[in-house]
N, C-alpha and C positions, 0 to 999 in steps of 0.2 A: 949515517945517511943511507948507506947501502942496505942495512937491515930494514929500514923503514920502507925503502923501495921494494925490496923483496916481499915484505909483508903486504904491501899494497897490491903487488902483482898477484900474490896468492889469493887475496880476497877477490880480485877481479876474476880470477879463474874459477872461484867457487860460487860466484854470484853472477847470473846473467843480466839481472836488472835490479835496481834499487829505487823505490819511490819513497821520497821523504817529504812529509808535510804537505802533501798534495791537496790543494783546494781548487774548486772550480765552481763558478757561479755564473748566473745569467741575469741580465737586467741590472738596474740601478735603483738606489733609494728604496722607496716603499715597494717597488716591483721586483727587488732583488730576490733571487732564489738560490740558496746555497745547496749545491748538489753533492759536492765532496768537501769534507770538513777536516782538513789536516790528516789525510790518510797516509799511513806508513805501511809499506809492503816490500819484502825482500823475496825475490824469486831465485832460488838456488839453481845452480847448473845441474841439469839432468833430472830435475824434479818436476812433478806436475802439481799445480796449485788450482784448487777450485774456489770460486766465490759464489755463494748462494745468498738468497735473501728475496724479499718481496719485490714486485714490480715497482719501479719508481724510486728504489732505494739508492741508486747511483752505480749499480754494477756495470752497466754497459758504458757509462761515462768513464769509469775507471779503466775499463778495457781499452777504450779509445785513447786514453792518455798513455797507457802502457804500450799500446801499439803505435805510438807516435803519429796518430791520426788527429789528435787534438792536443792543444797546449794547455797546461794548467795555469790558473791565474796566480797561484803561489805554490812554492815547493820545487823540488828537484827530481829530475828523471835521469838517473845515473846509469850509463851504459859504457863499459870499457873505461871507467874512471872519469868520463866526461858528463857534464850536465847537458844532455841533449836538448832540453827545453830552451836553452839559450842560443842554440845554433840557428842559422838562417834556414828558410824553407827548403832550399835546394839540398843543403847538407842533411837536413832531417829526412828528406825523401830518399836520399841515397842510403842512409843508415837503415831506414825502414825497409827498403827493398832488399837489402843485403842480409838483414838480421831477423826480420819478422815474417811469419807466414800466417795467413788469416783463413778461418773457416767460420761462416755465418749460418744462422738458422735458414736463411734463404741463400742458396748456393751462389747466385750472381754469376752464372756461367754466361758467356757470350753465345747467343743462339746461332749466330752465323758461322761459328767455329766448331770443328769436330771436337770430340773428347780429347784427342791427342793435342790438337792446337790449343785448346783451353789450358791444358796442363803445362805446356812449355811457354805460355804467354808471359809469366813473370821474368823469364830470362830475356825475352824480347824487349820488354819494358825496361829492363836493366841494361840494355845495350849489349847483351851477350849473344853469341851464336847459340841457337837452341840445341840442347843436348838431347837428341831424339832417343838415344838408348836409355838415358835416365828417365825420360818421360814415359817411354814404353814400359820400363821396369816398374815404375810406380803404378801404372794402370794394371799391370799384371798382378802386382802385390795387393791391390784392392779388388781383385777378382774381375777386372774389366778388360782383360787382354783381348777378348773377342769383340769389344765395343769401341775400339780406338777410332774408327772412321765414322762412328755414329754422331749425330747432332743431339743437343740436349732434348729437343722435342721428341726424339726417338727413344729416350731413356726414362725409367721410372724415377720417382723422387729420391729413393735410396741410392740408385746408381748415380744420379747427378751429384748427390752429396759426396759420394766416394770420389768422383772426379774432382770436386772442390778440395777434398783433403789431399789428393795427389798433387794438385796444383799448389797448395800451400807449402808443400815440402820441396818444391822444385829448386829453389835457390839455396838449399841447405841452411835454412834459418836456425839460429840458436834458440829462438823462442817461437812457439806456435801459440796463437791466440784464437780461441774459439768462443763464439757467442751463441749459446743455445744450439749446439751442433746437431742435436737430435730432436729439437722442438717441432719440426715439421714431419716427423716420421712416426709410423705406427710402432707399437712396443717391440714387436719381433724384429723389424728392420733396424730400430734404434739400438737394440742389443747387439746386432751384427756389426753395425757401424762403430759402436763404442769399442768392441773387442778389437776390431781392425785398427781403429785409431790409436789405442794404447799399444798395440803391437808395433806399429810404425814409430811411435814416439820412442819406445824402448830401443828399437833397432837403430834409429837415427841418433840416439843419445842426446836428444834435445830436451829443453824445458818446455812446459806448457802452462798457460794461464787460461782457465776455462770458466766462463760464466754460465750457470745453469740452474734450472729449477728441478732437474732430475737428480734426486738424492742418490740413486744407484750409480749414476755417472760420477757424482761428487765423491762417493765412497771409494772409488777406484783411484783417486788422486792421493798423492803423498801428504798434502797439506790441504785443509779445508778452512776457509774463512767465511764469516757472515757479514754482509753489508746491511746496515739498518740506518735509514735517514742520514746517509752521508758519512757514517762512521764504520770503520772496519775493525773486526776483532776475530780471534780464533773461534771457530765453531765448537 
């Protein structure tokens, strides 16, 4: 018994999330659309995983399931040995806030908040006292130490995306989820953001799941998968 427990704990330490048999559909009967079809994906601790594929193939839906923003219709989402998909909404929200950080194509910054206030917002939402030193440190790390008091409308698109990345790291997530993080940026700015993003991922020792059409970005990841019509396979 003790050996099996230790073995299970070792697996939990080596894997940040495991998706097994994930299916997601919308509608019923003749109108039913299968978006994910029995997807299996393991995200190792400390590794970056990219998912590429055509628009409409199910990439973002899978990211939303992995980020605990959407529940699968079938399958398991295993985090820390638990099937999170079976927990109630409050418990899922608590795990999501503590374990996941999000970066989107559109940064979704709150325009009435400064860069610094946007960055420590996840701690406020989680009921924690804002760690101003940590927030300031991340803004400096992304090259925005001089922009802490600026509002989103006073920053460029690349600067806003850097703020969004800093915000995603604020709660020390084990898993960073990014949906087309460079999709709204020009090539030069995208390259800068990518280099900065992977530097922070490495420094923080976290895992990452990145959905992208940018093959240069995907090529920087440890593992690359391709999604096609709801099916996932190694690229």
